KOLRO-331057 format. One record per residue: x, y, z of N, C-alpha, C, O in turn; residue number from 1; residue in three letters. Coordinates in Angstrom, 3 decimals, padded with zeros to 6 digits, always signed. Example, Ala and Ser with C-alpha at 12.3 -4.5 7.8 and 13.67 -1.06 7.14 Angstrom:
<pabas>
PABA      n_c1      n_c2      n_c3     ca_c1     ca_c2     ca_c3      c_c1      c_c2      c_c3      o_c1      o_c2      o_c3    n  res
PABA  +013.190  -005.690  +007.800  +012.300  -004.500  +007.800  +013.200  -003.300  +007.800  +014.236  -003.319  +008.465    1  ALA
PABA  +012.850  -002.250  +007.080  +013.670  -001.060  +007.140  +012.900  +000.030  +007.870  +013.409  +001.138  +008.039    2  SER
</pabas>
This chain:
<pabas>
PABA      n_c1      n_c2      n_c3     ca_c1     ca_c2     ca_c3      c_c1      c_c2      c_c3      o_c1      o_c2      o_c3    n  res
PABA  -018.799  -032.730  +079.378  -018.560  -031.867  +078.261  -017.054  -031.675  +078.051  -016.577  -031.640  +076.916    1  MET
PABA  -016.317  -031.554  +079.150  -014.863  -031.366  +079.047  -014.221  -032.540  +078.326  -013.310  -032.356  +077.518    2  ALA
PABA  -014.694  -033.744  +078.614  -014.149  -034.937  +077.971  -014.369  -034.885  +076.459  -013.502  -035.315  +075.698    3  TYR
PABA  -015.507  -034.369  +076.018  -015.780  -034.248  +074.587  -014.773  -033.315  +073.933  -014.244  -033.623  +072.865    4  THR
PABA  -014.505  -032.187  +074.559  -013.499  -031.269  +074.017  -012.114  -031.907  +074.025  -011.318  -031.699  +073.109    5  TYR
PABA  -011.842  -032.671  +075.048  -010.558  -033.379  +075.129  -010.403  -034.326  +073.935  -009.343  -034.376  +073.311    6  GLU
PABA  -011.463  -035.072  +073.621  -011.432  -036.014  +072.510  -011.307  -035.310  +071.161  -010.787  -035.884  +070.204    7  GLN
PABA  -011.774  -034.093  +071.088  -011.665  -033.284  +069.860  -010.337  -032.530  +069.797  -010.091  -031.771  +068.860    8  ARG
PABA  -009.497  -032.743  +070.787  -008.176  -032.116  +070.893  -008.247  -030.601  +071.059  -007.307  -029.888  +070.707    9  HIS
PABA  -009.356  -030.117  +071.593  -009.468  -028.711  +071.980  -009.110  -028.662  +073.463  -009.973  -028.530  +074.331   10  ASP
PABA  -007.820  -028.771  +073.719  -007.339  -028.931  +075.086  -007.555  -027.695  +075.947  -007.803  -027.812  +077.147   11  LEU
PABA  -007.464  -026.523  +075.352  -007.678  -025.299  +076.124  -009.111  -025.242  +076.653  -009.337  -024.886  +077.810   12  ALA
PABA  -010.071  -025.593  +075.809  -011.476  -025.594  +076.238  -011.720  -026.707  +077.253  -012.428  -026.505  +078.240   13  LYS
PABA  -011.139  -027.874  +077.014  -011.286  -028.983  +077.964  -010.744  -028.582  +079.330  -011.389  -028.821  +080.351   14  ALA
PABA  -009.566  -027.976  +079.351  -008.956  -027.549  +080.612  -009.857  -026.545  +081.322  -010.072  -026.642  +082.531   15  LEU
PABA  -010.380  -025.588  +080.575  -011.275  -024.584  +081.157  -012.491  -025.250  +081.810  -012.887  -024.876  +082.914   16  GLU
PABA  -013.071  -026.221  +081.138  -014.257  -026.890  +081.670  -013.913  -027.783  +082.870  -014.688  -027.865  +083.824   17  LEU
PABA  -012.765  -028.444  +082.825  -012.350  -029.227  +083.992  -012.104  -028.315  +085.197  -012.408  -028.687  +086.330   18  TYR
PABA  -011.558  -027.126  +084.953  -011.346  -026.179  +086.046  -012.680  -025.704  +086.621  -012.815  -025.529  +087.832   19  GLN
PABA  -013.662  -025.496  +085.742  -014.994  -025.129  +086.216  -015.610  -026.268  +087.036  -016.265  -026.038  +088.053   20  GLN
PABA  -015.386  -027.485  +086.575  -015.890  -028.648  +087.316  -015.235  -028.730  +088.691  -015.894  -029.047  +089.682   21  ALA
PABA  -013.935  -028.444  +088.747  -013.246  -028.442  +090.037  -013.883  -027.419  +090.976  -014.149  -027.717  +092.140   22  GLU
PABA  -014.124  -026.219  +090.465  -014.731  -025.172  +091.293  -016.146  -025.558  +091.733  -016.565  -025.235  +092.844   23  ALA
PABA  -016.869  -026.242  +090.866  -018.248  -026.621  +091.169  -018.338  -027.675  +092.256  -019.405  -027.872  +092.838   24  ALA
PABA  -017.238  -028.354  +092.541  -017.286  -029.370  +093.604  -017.540  -028.749  +094.971  -017.868  -029.458  +095.923   25  THR
PABA  -017.391  -027.439  +095.077  -017.734  -026.766  +096.330  -019.215  -026.949  +096.671  -019.614  -026.815  +097.828   26  ASN
PABA  -020.019  -027.257  +095.658  -021.454  -027.424  +095.841  -021.881  -028.894  +095.806  -023.070  -029.202  +095.897   27  PHE
PABA  -020.918  -029.789  +095.675  -021.218  -031.225  +095.617  -021.621  -031.742  +096.988  -021.125  -031.265  +098.009   28  SER
PABA  -022.520  -032.717  +097.010  -022.846  -033.366  +098.292  -021.593  -034.026  +098.872  -020.739  -034.516  +098.133   29  PRO
PABA  -021.499  -034.031  +100.168  -020.311  -034.556  +100.841  -019.960  -035.978  +100.431  -018.783  -036.323  +100.334   30  ASP
PABA  -020.970  -036.805  +100.190  -020.704  -038.211  +099.899  -020.091  -038.450  +098.514  -019.551  -039.527  +098.263   31  ASP
PABA  -020.165  -037.467  +097.617  -019.554  -037.639  +096.287  -018.546  -036.543  +095.939  -017.962  -036.549  +094.856   32  ILE
PABA  -018.350  -035.614  +096.854  -017.476  -034.476  +096.577  -016.068  -034.911  +096.165  -015.541  -034.414  +095.170   33  LYS
PABA  -015.456  -035.825  +096.908  -014.090  -036.243  +096.585  -014.007  -036.995  +095.269  -013.014  -036.879  +094.551   34  ASN
PABA  -015.036  -037.763  +094.943  -015.060  -038.468  +093.655  -015.079  -037.458  +092.512  -014.307  -037.576  +091.561   35  ILE
PABA  -015.955  -036.472  +092.606  -016.065  -035.460  +091.558  -014.807  -034.609  +091.476  -014.356  -034.270  +090.381   36  GLU
PABA  -014.240  -034.263  +092.620  -013.018  -033.465  +092.631  -011.867  -034.238  +092.002  -011.096  -033.678  +091.223   37  LEU
PABA  -011.743  -035.514  +092.334  -010.698  -036.335  +091.732  -010.818  -036.407  +090.223  -009.815  -036.313  +089.516   38  GLY
PABA  -012.031  -036.571  +089.721  -012.250  -036.607  +088.267  -011.833  -035.301  +087.618  -011.170  -035.297  +086.581   39  ARG
PABA  -012.221  -034.199  +088.226  -011.869  -032.888  +087.669  -010.353  -032.691  +087.653  -009.798  -032.219  +086.661   40  ALA
PABA  -009.694  -033.046  +088.734  -008.237  -032.883  +088.814  -007.525  -033.768  +087.795  -006.571  -033.330  +087.152   41  LEU
PABA  -007.983  -035.014  +087.645  -007.373  -035.894  +086.641  -007.596  -035.354  +085.234  -006.710  -035.438  +084.384   42  ARG
PABA  -008.775  -034.805  +084.991  -009.050  -034.207  +083.682  -008.118  -033.047  +083.400  -007.580  -032.920  +082.300   43  GLY
PABA  -007.931  -032.200  +084.402  -006.995  -031.085  +084.245  -005.593  -031.618  +083.974  -004.891  -031.124  +083.091   44  GLU
PABA  -005.197  -032.617  +084.733  -003.874  -033.200  +084.549  -003.682  -033.754  +083.152  -002.632  -033.555  +082.540   45  GLY
PABA  -004.690  -034.449  +082.645  -004.594  -035.022  +081.306  -004.445  -033.931  +080.256  -003.584  -034.018  +079.380   46  PHE
PABA  -005.285  -032.900  +080.345  -005.205  -031.798  +079.380  -003.845  -031.105  +079.461  -003.233  -030.799  +078.438   47  ALA
PABA  -003.385  -030.864  +080.671  -002.088  -030.201  +080.845  -000.939  -031.054  +080.307  +000.013  -030.526  +079.733   48  LEU
PABA  -001.029  -032.366  +080.491  +000.001  -033.251  +079.937  +000.030  -033.125  +078.428  +001.100  -032.983  +077.835   49  THR
PABA  -001.131  -033.176  +077.804  -001.186  -033.058  +076.343  -000.781  -031.677  +075.847  -000.403  -031.514  +074.686   50  ASP
PABA  -000.860  -030.688  +076.723  -000.424  -029.331  +076.369  +001.069  -029.134  +076.666  +001.599  -028.032  +076.529   51  MET
PABA  +001.733  -030.216  +077.072  +003.172  -030.197  +077.376  +003.502  -029.404  +078.636  +004.622  -028.913  +078.779   52  HIS
PABA  +002.561  -029.274  +079.535  +002.765  -028.562  +080.799  +002.891  -029.606  +081.910  +002.005  -029.770  +082.749   53  LYS
PABA  +004.014  -030.295  +081.879  +004.197  -031.457  +082.741  +004.227  -031.114  +084.228  +003.691  -031.865  +085.043   54  LEU
PABA  +004.839  -030.004  +084.589  +004.888  -029.614  +086.008  +003.479  -029.368  +086.547  +003.133  -029.820  +087.638   55  ASP
PABA  +002.679  -028.649  +085.772  +001.316  -028.349  +086.202  +000.467  -029.624  +086.252  -000.335  -029.812  +087.167   56  GLU
PABA  +000.653  -030.484  +085.266  -000.073  -031.756  +085.244  +000.282  -032.599  +086.457  -000.591  -033.162  +087.117   57  ALA
PABA  +001.563  -032.675  +086.738  +002.028  -033.451  +087.886  +001.386  -032.933  +089.169  +000.971  -033.723  +090.017   58  GLU
PABA  +001.304  -031.633  +089.314  +000.706  -031.038  +090.510  -000.769  -031.430  +090.649  -001.235  -031.686  +091.758   59  ALA
PABA  -001.498  -031.477  +089.546  -002.911  -031.867  +089.596  -003.058  -033.320  +090.013  -003.928  -033.646  +090.821   60  LYS
PABA  -002.219  -034.196  +089.474  -002.281  -035.601  +089.862  -001.889  -035.787  +091.331  -002.446  -036.642  +092.021   61  TYR
PABA  -000.944  -034.996  +091.800  -000.567  -035.069  +093.213  -001.730  -034.622  +094.107  -001.963  -035.199  +095.169   62  GLN
PABA  -002.455  -033.589  +093.667  -003.640  -033.147  +094.417  -004.669  -034.271  +094.488  -005.262  -034.516  +095.539   63  GLU
PABA  -004.872  -034.946  +093.368  -005.837  -036.054  +093.334  -005.421  -037.161  +094.294  -006.263  -037.767  +094.956   64  ALA
PABA  -004.119  -037.420  +094.366  -003.631  -038.461  +095.272  -003.767  -038.071  +096.743  -003.894  -038.944  +097.601   65  LEU
PABA  -003.742  -036.782  +097.041  -003.975  -036.344  +098.424  -005.405  -036.653  +098.846  -005.668  -036.956  +100.010   66  LYS
PABA  -006.318  -036.575  +097.894  -007.719  -036.875  +098.176  -007.924  -038.380  +098.306  -008.617  -038.857  +099.205   67  ILE
PABA  -007.297  -039.120  +097.378  -007.428  -040.579  +097.367  -006.062  -041.199  +097.081  -005.676  -041.324  +095.918   68  ASP
PABA  -005.333  -041.585  +098.108  -004.001  -042.171  +097.921  -003.999  -043.453  +097.098  -002.943  -043.879  +096.631   69  PRO
PABA  -005.157  -044.073  +096.911  -005.255  -045.297  +096.109  -005.686  -045.037  +094.672  -006.018  -045.978  +093.952   70  ASN
PABA  -005.687  -043.783  +094.244  -006.125  -043.397  +092.899  -005.115  -043.912  +091.865  -004.112  -043.259  +091.577   71  ASP
PABA  -005.399  -045.080  +091.325  -004.471  -045.721  +090.395  -004.339  -044.948  +089.090  -003.265  -044.953  +088.488   72  GLN
PABA  -005.392  -044.289  +088.640  -005.319  -043.510  +087.401  -004.290  -042.390  +087.541  -003.483  -042.169  +086.639   73  LYS
PABA  -004.319  -041.693  +088.659  -003.342  -040.621  +088.879  -001.935  -041.185  +089.003  -000.983  -040.596  +088.491   74  SER
PABA  -001.797  -042.311  +089.672  -000.483  -042.950  +089.777  +000.050  -043.330  +088.399  +001.230  -043.140  +088.106   75  LYS
PABA  -000.831  -043.868  +087.560  -000.414  -044.245  +086.206  +000.026  -043.033  +085.398  +001.019  -043.091  +084.673   76  ASN
PABA  -000.710  -041.940  +085.522  -000.364  -040.728  +084.770  +000.944  -040.119  +085.271  +001.735  -039.613  +084.475   77  GLU
PABA  +001.175  -040.164  +086.566  +002.450  -039.676  +087.104  +003.607  -040.527  +086.590  +004.683  -040.001  +086.305   78  LEU
PABA  +003.398  -041.814  +086.471  +004.427  -042.698  +085.906  +004.665  -042.353  +084.439  +005.806  -042.341  +083.976   79  GLU
PABA  +003.592  -042.074  +083.713  +003.724  -041.682  +082.310  +004.550  -040.396  +082.186  +005.441  -040.305  +081.341   80  TYR
PABA  +004.250  -039.414  +083.025  +005.005  -038.150  +083.001  +006.476  -038.418  +083.291  +007.355  -037.855  +082.638   81  ILE
PABA  +006.741  -039.273  +084.268  +008.130  -039.622  +084.581  +008.813  -040.258  +083.371  +009.962  -039.935  +083.070   82  ARG
PABA  +008.133  -041.140  +082.690  +008.700  -041.795  +081.514  +008.948  -040.811  +080.380  +009.972  -040.888  +079.700   83  GLU
PABA  +008.020  -039.892  +080.175  +008.191  -038.872  +079.136  +009.420  -038.028  +079.434  +010.239  -037.766  +078.553   84  VAL
PABA  +009.535  -037.616  +080.665  +010.700  -036.814  +081.039  +011.997  -037.591  +080.859  +012.988  -037.056  +080.361   85  ARG
PABA  +011.984  -038.840  +081.261  +013.178  -039.668  +081.164  +013.591  -039.879  +079.707  +014.771  -039.775  +079.372   86  GLU
PABA  +012.641  -040.169  +078.863  +012.930  -040.451  +077.453  +013.321  -039.214  +076.671  +014.116  -039.288  +075.734   87  LYS
PABA  +012.766  -038.082  +077.054  +013.007  -036.867  +076.280  +014.048  -035.939  +076.899  +014.489  -034.983  +076.260   88  SER
PABA  +014.438  -036.218  +078.135  +015.346  -035.316  +078.830  +014.626  -034.071  +079.312  +015.263  -033.107  +079.735   89  GLY
PABA  +013.294  -034.085  +079.250  +012.487  -032.951  +079.677  +012.494  -032.857  +081.197  +012.516  -033.873  +081.892   90  SER
PABA  +012.476  -031.638  +081.699  +012.413  -031.438  +083.136  +011.122  -030.777  +083.585  +010.848  -030.700  +084.782   91  THR
PABA  +010.331  -030.303  +082.643  +009.127  -029.599  +083.078  +008.183  -029.287  +081.958  +007.520  -030.180  +081.431   92  GLY
PABA  +008.112  -028.027  +081.582  +007.062  -027.580  +080.682  +007.522  -027.349  +079.255  +006.751  -026.830  +078.448   93  ASN
PABA  +008.750  -027.715  +078.914  +009.154  -027.579  +077.532  +008.561  -028.732  +076.717  +008.336  -029.809  +077.269   94  GLU
PABA  +008.302  -028.536  +075.418  +007.749  -029.622  +074.601  +008.664  -030.845  +074.651  +009.887  -030.737  +074.560   95  PRO
PABA  +008.042  -031.994  +074.797  +008.784  -033.239  +074.851  +008.761  -033.931  +073.498  +007.811  -033.767  +072.732   96  ALA
PABA  +009.791  -034.698  +073.202  +009.928  -035.355  +071.915  +008.824  -036.379  +071.666  +008.524  -036.678  +070.510   97  ALA
PABA  +008.217  -036.917  +072.706  +007.195  -037.940  +072.524  +005.847  -037.377  +072.147  +004.950  -038.132  +071.771   98  LEU
PABA  +005.678  -036.071  +072.238  +004.372  -035.485  +071.929  +004.242  -035.187  +070.472  +003.205  -034.689  +070.033   99  PHE
</pabas>
């Protein structure tokens, strides 16, 4: 459901639902808990990036990488954030010129 809101550009609602999904992983079976948690964290990171909250987004992607150091999606998003900051002179949560 969060992804649907994300696609509709209702980022606040998407973020809220991804956060709920993150909390719900406390009830996930052990064999899929990290997969579900990683998805929720990446979703939060994506929404936060689009909301121009780069520091918070970066933190979510870093959390995902702690769970799975081979998470290429999170690595790609962290590279994107680095590029946005580099191109715009942004250091954190101020609106970037590329958005």
